[in-house]
C-alpha positions in Angstrom: 123.4 95.3 107.5 121.5 96.3 110.5 122.1 94.8 113.6 125.0 92.2 114.5 123.4 89.1 113.3 122.1 88.0 109.9 118.6 87.5 109.2 118.9 83.9 109.1 120.5 84.0 112.4 117.9 85.9 113.8 115.3 83.8 112.6 116.9 80.8 114.2 117.4 82.4 117.6 113.5 83.5 117.5 112.4 80.2 116.8 114.6 78.5 119.4 113.6 81.1 122.2 109.6 80.8 121.2 109.6 77.1 121.2 106.4 76.1 122.3 104.7 79.5 122.8 101.5 79.3 120.7 102.1 82.2 118.2 101.2 83.1 114.6 104.7 82.6 113.2 104.0 83.4 109.6 102.6 86.9 110.5 105.5 87.2 112.9 107.9 86.9 110.3 106.2 89.0 107.9 106.4 92.0 110.1 109.7 91.3 111.6 111.0 91.4 108.0 109.2 94.5 107.2 111.0 96.0 110.0 114.4 94.6 108.9 113.9 95.5 105.4 112.9 99.1 106.2 116.0 99.3 108.3 118.4 98.0 105.9 117.2 100.0 102.9 117.3 103.1 105.0 120.9 102.5 106.3 122.2 101.8 102.9 120.4 105.0 101.3 121.9 107.2 104.1 125.2 105.5 103.8 125.4 106.0 100.1 123.2 108.4 98.0 122.1 110.6 100.9 125.4 111.1 102.4 126.7 112.7 99.4 123.9 115.4 99.9 124.4 115.7 103.6 121.0 114.6 103.8 119.2 112.3 106.8 116.7 110.0 105.8 114.1 112.1 107.3 115.3 115.3 106.1 115.2 113.6 102.6 111.8 112.4 103.6 110.6 115.9 104.4 111.9 117.2 101.2 110.1 114.5 99.2 106.8 115.1 100.8 107.0 118.9 100.0 108.5 118.2 96.5 105.7 116.1 95.5 102.8 117.7 97.4 103.8 121.2 96.9 103.3 124.0 99.6 101.9 122.0 102.7 101.0 122.7 106.3 103.6 121.3 108.6 101.2 118.8 110.4 100.3 117.2 106.9 104.0 117.2 106.2 104.5 115.5 109.7 101.8 112.9 109.1 103.0 112.1 105.6 106.5 112.0 106.6 105.5 109.4 109.7 107.2 112.0 112.2 106.1 114.1 115.1 105.5 117.8 114.6 108.3 118.5 117.0 110.9 116.4 114.9 109.7 118.0 111.7 110.2 121.6 113.4 114.1 120.5 113.8 114.5 119.1 110.6 112.6 122.1 108.8 114.8 124.5 110.7 118.0 122.6 109.4 116.7 122.6 105.8 115.7 126.2 106.2 119.1 127.1 107.3 120.6 125.4 104.3 118.2 127.2 102.0 116.5 124.1 100.9 113.2 124.8 102.4 111.0 127.9 103.1 108.5 128.8 105.9 105.7 130.8 105.8 102.6 131.7 107.9 99.5 130.6 106.6 97.3 133.4 104.8 93.8 132.2 106.4 95.0 131.1 109.8 98.2 132.6 111.7 98.6 129.6 114.0 99.7 127.5 110.9 102.8 127.3 109.2 103.4 126.4 105.5 106.4 124.5 104.1 107.5 124.9 100.4 110.8 124.0 98.5 113.2 126.9 97.8 114.6 126.8 94.1 117.6 125.4 95.8 115.5 122.9 97.3 114.0 122.2 93.8 117.3 121.6 92.4 118.5 119.4 94.9 115.5 117.1 94.6 115.9 116.7 90.9 119.5 115.9 91.3 119.5 113.5 94.1 116.1 111.8 93.4 117.4 109.8 90.2 120.4 108.6 92.3 118.0 107.7 95.1 115.9 105.8 92.7 118.9 104.1 91.4 119.5 102.8 94.7 116.1 101.6 95.0 116.6 99.5 92.0 119.7 98.2 93.5 118.1 97.0 96.7 115.2 95.0 94.8 117.6 94.0 91.9 117.1 90.3 93.5 113.2 91.0 92.5 111.8 90.9 89.0 109.6 93.8 87.9 106.6 91.5 88.6 107.8 90.6 92.1 108.3 94.3 92.9 104.9 95.1 91.9 103.5 92.2 94.0 105.6 93.2 96.7 104.6 97.0 96.6 100.8 95.7 96.3 101.3 93.5 99.6 102.8 96.2 101.6 100.1 98.7 100.4 97.7 96.2 101.9 99.3 96.2 105.3 99.3 99.9 105.4 95.6 100.0 104.4 94.8 97.5 107.3 96.6 99.7 109.8 95.2 103.0 108.2 91.5 101.5 108.1 91.4 99.4 111.3 94.2 100.4 113.3 92.4 103.1 115.5 89.4 100.8 116.2 91.8 98.1 117.1 93.9 100.3 119.3 90.7 101.3 121.3 89.7 97.5 121.6 93.0 96.5 122.8 92.9 99.6 125.5 89.4 99.3 126.4 88.7 102.5 124.9 91.3 104.4 127.0 93.8 106.7 125.3 97.2 105.5 125.1 99.5 107.2 127.4 101.2 110.3 125.9 104.9 109.8 124.8 107.2 111.8 126.6 109.8 113.3 124.2 113.3 111.6 124.4 112.0 108.7 126.9 110.9 105.2 126.0 107.3 104.0 127.2 107.5 102.2 130.9 107.8 98.4 130.3 
């Protein structure tokens, strides 16, 4: 389990710390638990089914995106995988060196790079994904099928809120200013 404290301990500590601060506690708990759940699931899958294939979570997600979408431009793979183009470059090189991913120039624009699965990558995904899905079933085994569908729909609505209104909200919060560019390997200033 991620972190040193249980979810119950973390919730008690946060509640005690926040005391009388006027915040929206239900919304805080929802977002905190999205993060906790994502971290717990990722760690479990990396330490179980992905370890046997020597894949990180990010490498698996890149393979998954290319497997599902087919040959794709690197910028689209990075966006769909939720990683930077720089991170994708390193992951793609590693996967290419293992013979799982192929890189080729775009036929219409030499500045663009296309990624595709090799036959070996296709075989790996056909082998790994059923085991991955078994672990998806394991981590959600405390929920009924109907609860899984409801959870998936609720999380989809959270994603859509950010996709459809996040940019507008960001501009509002920053008074129209662009966010400071992230520096590679450095945390934003506090």
